[in-house]
N, CA, C and O of each residue as an XYZ file, in Angstrom:
316
protein
N     115.052    -48.411     88.427
C     114.980    -49.747     87.838
C     116.233    -49.960     86.975
O     116.574    -49.112     86.149
N     116.896    -51.068     87.167
C     118.146    -51.319     86.387
C     117.829    -51.899     85.042
O     116.789    -52.524     84.837
N     118.751    -51.680     84.123
C     118.620    -52.250     82.796
C     118.741    -53.766     82.829
O     119.566    -54.281     83.583
N     117.971    -54.491     82.062
C     118.128    -55.920     82.024
C     119.523    -56.302     81.516
O     120.060    -55.622     80.642
N     120.116    -57.376     82.046
C     121.410    -57.833     81.608
C     121.293    -59.156     80.925
O     120.491    -59.998     81.329
N     122.085    -59.360     79.886
C     122.062    -60.626     79.161
C     123.467    -61.127     78.997
O     124.410    -60.337     79.037
N     123.636    -62.401     78.814
C     124.980    -62.976     78.648
C     125.491    -62.707     77.282
O     126.686    -62.489     77.084
N     124.549    -62.720     76.279
C     124.969    -62.523     74.881
C     123.905    -61.633     74.219
O     122.703    -61.759     74.454
N     124.424    -60.726     73.378
C     123.533    -59.858     72.570
C     123.766    -60.171     71.080
O     124.884    -60.066     70.575
N     122.656    -60.565     70.381
C     122.773    -60.851     68.965
C     122.062    -59.694     68.227
O     120.843    -59.556     68.321
N     122.803    -58.898     67.522
C     122.210    -57.839     66.750
C     121.939    -58.334     65.332
O     122.834    -58.380     64.488
N     120.688    -58.701     65.096
C     120.295    -59.217     63.762
C     119.420    -58.221     63.018
O     118.645    -58.607     62.143
N     119.537    -56.941     63.360
C     118.754    -55.906     62.664
C     119.168    -55.858     61.205
O     120.348    -55.824     60.856
N     118.128    -55.856     60.361
C     118.396    -55.785     58.925
C     118.522    -57.163     58.250
O     118.581    -57.252     57.023
N     118.563    -58.206     59.036
C     118.699    -59.574     58.487
C     117.323    -60.179     58.287
O     116.435    -60.043     59.128
N     117.169    -60.837     57.176
C     115.887    -61.516     56.888
C     115.858    -62.900     57.577
O     116.891    -63.547     57.750
N     114.670    -63.317     57.952
C     114.557    -64.645     58.539
C     114.909    -65.661     57.477
O     114.579    -65.483     56.305
N     115.585    -66.738     57.888
C     115.767    -67.195     59.240
C     117.081    -66.753     59.929
O     117.447    -67.337     60.950
N     117.784    -65.758     59.409
C     119.083    -65.393     59.898
C     119.065    -64.971     61.377
O     119.998    -65.361     62.080
N     118.107    -64.222     61.912
C     118.123    -63.908     63.342
C     118.120    -65.189     64.193
O     118.812    -65.273     65.208
N     117.340    -66.171     63.766
C     117.261    -67.450     64.517
C     118.566    -68.208     64.326
O     119.062    -68.786     65.293
N     119.134    -68.238     63.165
C     120.428    -68.894     62.963
C     121.510    -68.347     63.830
O     122.277    -69.094     64.438
N     121.579    -66.994     63.893
C     122.586    -66.299     64.740
C     122.334    -66.638     66.215
O     123.292    -66.870     66.952
N     121.126    -66.672     66.647
C     120.802    -67.008     68.044
C     121.166    -68.474     68.346
O     121.677    -68.777     69.425
N     120.902    -69.373     67.396
C     121.251    -70.761     67.639
C     122.758    -70.957     67.755
O     123.227    -71.764     68.558
N     123.532    -70.194     66.926
C     124.980    -70.255     67.045
C     125.415    -69.817     68.376
O     126.316    -70.432     68.946
N     124.827    -68.770     68.933
C     125.221    -68.264     70.208
C     124.838    -69.242     71.344
O     125.594    -69.434     72.296
N     123.659    -69.842     71.214
C     123.177    -70.813     72.240
C     124.077    -72.032     72.309
O     124.234    -72.618     73.381
N     124.688    -72.440     71.160
C     125.541    -73.640     71.141
C     126.761    -73.523     72.064
O     127.245    -74.519     72.601
N     127.249    -72.284     72.239
C     128.493    -72.138     73.035
C     128.221    -71.512     74.410
O     129.170    -71.226     75.140
N     126.963    -71.293     74.780
C     126.567    -70.753     76.031
C     126.366    -71.795     77.102
O     126.029    -72.942     76.808
N     126.574    -71.396     78.365
C     126.286    -72.299     79.491
C     124.788    -72.444     79.654
O     124.033    -71.525     79.335
N     124.353    -73.594     80.149
C     122.912    -73.751     80.464
C     122.451    -72.684     81.426
O     123.176    -72.347     82.362
N     121.286    -72.151     81.224
C     120.714    -71.066     82.053
C     121.098    -69.693     81.655
O     120.547    -68.729     82.186
N     122.055    -69.542     80.706
C     122.457    -68.236     80.227
C     121.404    -67.668     79.325
O     120.580    -68.394     78.769
N     121.437    -66.297     79.175
C     120.424    -65.652     78.378
C     121.029    -64.994     77.138
O     122.160    -64.509     77.178
N     120.277    -64.978     76.041
C     120.647    -64.265     74.843
C     119.514    -63.304     74.480
O     118.334    -63.651     74.539
N     119.901    -62.109     74.111
C     118.939    -61.123     73.660
C     119.158    -60.903     72.163
O     120.267    -60.604     71.720
N     118.101    -61.053     71.411
C     118.196    -60.922     69.961
C     117.417    -59.636     69.561
O     116.267    -59.441     69.953
N     118.082    -58.780     68.776
C     117.463    -57.615     68.217
C     117.201    -57.891     66.732
O     118.151    -58.149     65.993
N     115.968    -57.846     66.279
C     115.637    -58.172     64.921
C     114.653    -57.179     64.387
O     113.881    -56.588     65.142
N     114.674    -56.985     63.056
C     113.715    -56.065     62.427
C     112.729    -56.827     61.518
O     111.712    -56.267     61.106
N     113.023    -58.084     61.210
C     112.119    -58.884     60.376
C     110.866    -59.264     61.136
O     110.917    -59.906     62.186
N     109.713    -58.840     60.566
C     108.424    -59.145     61.253
C     108.128    -60.606     61.485
O     107.281    -60.937     62.316
N     108.824    -61.520     60.749
C     108.595    -62.903     60.931
C     109.426    -63.457     62.133
O     109.193    -64.596     62.536
N     110.332    -62.727     62.683
C     111.193    -63.213     63.748
C     110.484    -63.746     64.988
O     110.851    -64.821     65.462
N     109.484    -63.050     65.542
C     108.796    -63.547     66.735
C     108.189    -64.914     66.545
O     108.287    -65.778     67.416
N     107.554    -65.108     65.387
C     106.931    -66.412     65.131
C     107.975    -67.511     64.991
O     107.773    -68.629     65.464
N     109.132    -67.180     64.319
C     110.211    -68.158     64.213
C     110.705    -68.577     65.583
O     110.939    -69.762     65.818
N     110.873    -67.599     66.516
C     111.363    -67.910     67.822
C     110.349    -68.672     68.663
O     110.720    -69.544     69.449
N     109.091    -68.351     68.503
C     107.987    -69.134     69.229
C     108.073    -70.555     68.830
O     107.991    -71.428     69.693
N     108.238    -70.855     67.539
C     108.342    -72.265     67.055
C     109.596    -72.892     67.596
O     109.574    -74.021     68.086
N     110.685    -72.170     67.511
C     111.991    -72.676     67.944
C     112.009    -73.102     69.359
O     112.562    -74.161     69.657
N     111.426    -72.331     70.288
C     111.460    -72.735     71.717
C     110.559    -73.942     71.919
O     110.840    -74.749     72.805
N     109.493    -74.112     71.146
C     108.657    -75.328     71.309
C     109.452    -76.580     70.927
O     109.325    -77.623     71.569
N     110.256    -76.470     69.896
C     111.065    -77.612     69.401
C     112.310    -77.844     70.241
O     112.658    -78.991     70.522
N     112.982    -76.781     70.646
C     114.298    -76.900     71.283
C     114.284    -77.084     72.795
O     115.218    -77.657     73.357
N     113.235    -76.605     73.460
C     113.203    -76.712     74.880
C     113.816    -75.515     75.591
O     113.793    -75.453     76.820
N     114.369    -74.558     74.837
C     114.836    -73.320     75.447
C     113.630    -72.533     75.874
O     112.503    -72.775     75.442
N     113.911    -71.563     76.756
C     112.756    -70.777     77.296
C     112.718    -69.348     76.687
O     113.732    -68.652     76.639
N     111.547    -68.949     76.238
C     111.344    -67.623     75.714
C     110.990    -66.756     76.941
O     109.897    -66.860     77.497
N     111.913    -65.930     77.330
C     111.716    -65.039     78.481
C     110.916    -63.762     78.108
O     110.089    -63.283     78.884
N     111.176    -63.258     76.958
C     110.539    -62.021     76.563
C     110.536    -61.896     75.007
O     111.507    -62.249     74.337
N     109.440    -61.395     74.484
C     109.327    -61.128     73.086
C     108.397    -59.871     72.960
O     107.190    -59.921     73.193
N     109.033    -58.798     72.591
C     108.255    -57.559     72.471
C     108.708    -56.734     71.313
O     109.829    -56.851     70.817
N     107.760    -55.861     70.882
C     108.001    -54.993     69.762
C     108.216    -53.572     70.301
O     107.438    -53.086     71.122
N     109.282    -52.916     69.828
C     109.500    -51.490     70.155
C     109.640    -50.815     68.819
O     110.710    -50.832     68.211
N     108.541    -50.208     68.351
C     108.415    -49.579     67.047
C     108.726    -50.705     65.975
O     107.995    -51.692     65.896
N     109.775    -50.540     65.190
C     110.044    -51.574     64.170
C     111.125    -52.582     64.641
O     111.643    -53.361     63.841
N     111.444    -52.552     65.905
C     112.427    -53.423     66.457
C     111.775    -54.511     67.360
O     110.939    -54.215     68.213
N     112.179    -55.732     67.141
C     111.681    -56.871     67.980
C     112.848    -57.199     68.933
O     113.998    -57.339     68.515
N     112.506    -57.316     70.226
C     113.480    -57.675     71.234
C     113.029    -59.067     71.764
O     111.954    -59.222     72.344
N     113.886    -60.036     71.537
C     113.557    -61.439     71.904
C     114.644    -61.938     72.854
O     115.832    -61.892     72.534
N     114.225    -62.408     74.014
C     115.149    -62.925     75.024
C     114.920    -64.370     75.244
O     113.796    -64.763     75.557
N     115.902    -65.176     75.104
C     115.889    -66.622     75.321
C     116.813    -67.010     76.446
O     117.865    -66.406     76.659
N     116.374    -68.079     77.191
C     117.229    -68.618     78.223
C     117.565    -70.057     77.808
O     116.671    -70.853     77.519
N     118.877    -70.383     77.784
C     119.269    -71.744     77.340
C     118.752    -72.750     78.353
O     118.780    -72.539     79.565
N     118.281    -73.848     77.795
C     117.717    -74.907     78.663
C     118.838    -75.452     79.555
O     120.014    -75.495     79.193
N     118.391    -75.863     80.744
C     119.387    -76.387     81.750
C     119.620    -77.890     81.579
O     120.406    -78.482     82.320
C-alpha cells in the first residue's frame, strides 16, 4: 500500500488553536481547486475547529484521525 500523497503539508504541531486552522486557510488560499492539504496538529481542539470550518467554507474533510497525541487532518479544496 502506498503512502498517501498531499499537495501541501502544514506542520502545526505545538501550535494552539486557532493557529492550525489559520495556517491551513493560508495554504488553501493559494492552492488549486481540488488540491489537498494535510495538517498535523497536537491541539485537541483542532478536529472540532476543522469540522466547523468545512461546514462554513465548503471545503471537503477527507480525513480526520488521531495517532496518539497527533491529529492528522486532510482537506480538499472546493472546486
